[in-house]
Steps between C-alpha positions, in 0.01 A plus 500: 500500500362827366717694258518873456284641221662479158544878501380808678282640222284783624231703333571863418164603641306255714119516495297586806565227752221307670522414868780252567385143526592296804585223475631462147256321268630216281324413173610173341456430128503126436398260225563143397574587135721745321344752264219587740588874518626451855803725456306753292246525780773535763669793330177680416359474852833619640504799263142592592576479871812714456302756302254525788779583742555166673852388587531202269745214460501206262670164551591286199512130590464384139830374360414653161539843667249664264383734774860598573572582135190720493603676820851564368343694211277712724564873447633690800230767479213256558361424849753292691483123531767318702596158371654181639625247246762284671260296709438129441183309587691335784582843644170669416306457825788622716572783256138613516517498879813715498372743237165553670668553836703785351181706497612676182219380273122515500454234233714216371405320179658156460538334159540124551627249244232307309442132556692463825335181619844361576550789744153473652631509859698815425191649338298425814748697711474797262121480488482538877661843463239626251194711580361435151568248223407561137502207256503632142373273224396501139150393398602179319411160640857388568569822691185466708568141603855576612407802713206318658746246639729785603222668695458184708862528614463871579177456694662240725697789652182695581613808309256729316537398135330594175521385141565784253405454135765656274560535126127466451287524188168640610306431181518121524289264707800332660549800730164447666569130523838572658342728758243235588764228532739706715219620726418137570861430600573806715462875522529702178603863464198673342723680249688347206793635299483509122782445252603851395806596296571804719538276804751278323707796378549634852738214582779635280449850640519400865154641553162386622165606362490754785787684332338531156338818374246585232188319385671167431668516839170556678340209316790270585481603865127430545526129572796515736353804676194289579716213627708740710188648660387145578837421660485814712153409619603145591802631691287754685691799363353845468349581160 
């Protein structure tokens, strides 16, 4: 059963709004391992979408509730993001159905728990509600092997899915090797996300890179801006 958003935070001044999307688009962030930047990616994509005027909601299915803690810190003056945090994996598919049928949101970003093989049937039900699945991963061998197996499960549901390399180090050969390996196992987002201190600091401020200002803010936003533009293209949204 869907729950009401955790609060009714609204932005003081909303940006210019794009055309409303119908039906609501669901983007699922999923990975077999923790520490893949799954939640970091969820919050940053949501913040970018909200900045661009979309009606955005996030759903936190991860029992660690990291996304919820970030959202609770989000300043009132920033672009609004609605949030649902009292939804279990068992309720998720039905909750998504109810929330999308409300017609109140253009985009819903869903943060799933890591390593939910034991709930694979529940995951399948949730996957069927998604227009796009992103599978974040690091560039280390153990990360790559786990997400390759995860992609097999996702692809069984015939949903558009892409690996997303996160926390990357671009000056080492393993990044190229990781790209080659992932491309052989499924589709790969052409943009990667580096490890940047500014990105990590935004968690305690309730912000995304979209909300940062100044030179450091622009640098931190570059990678996620590229991923967000990719997501918009894959969803068929206006640029």
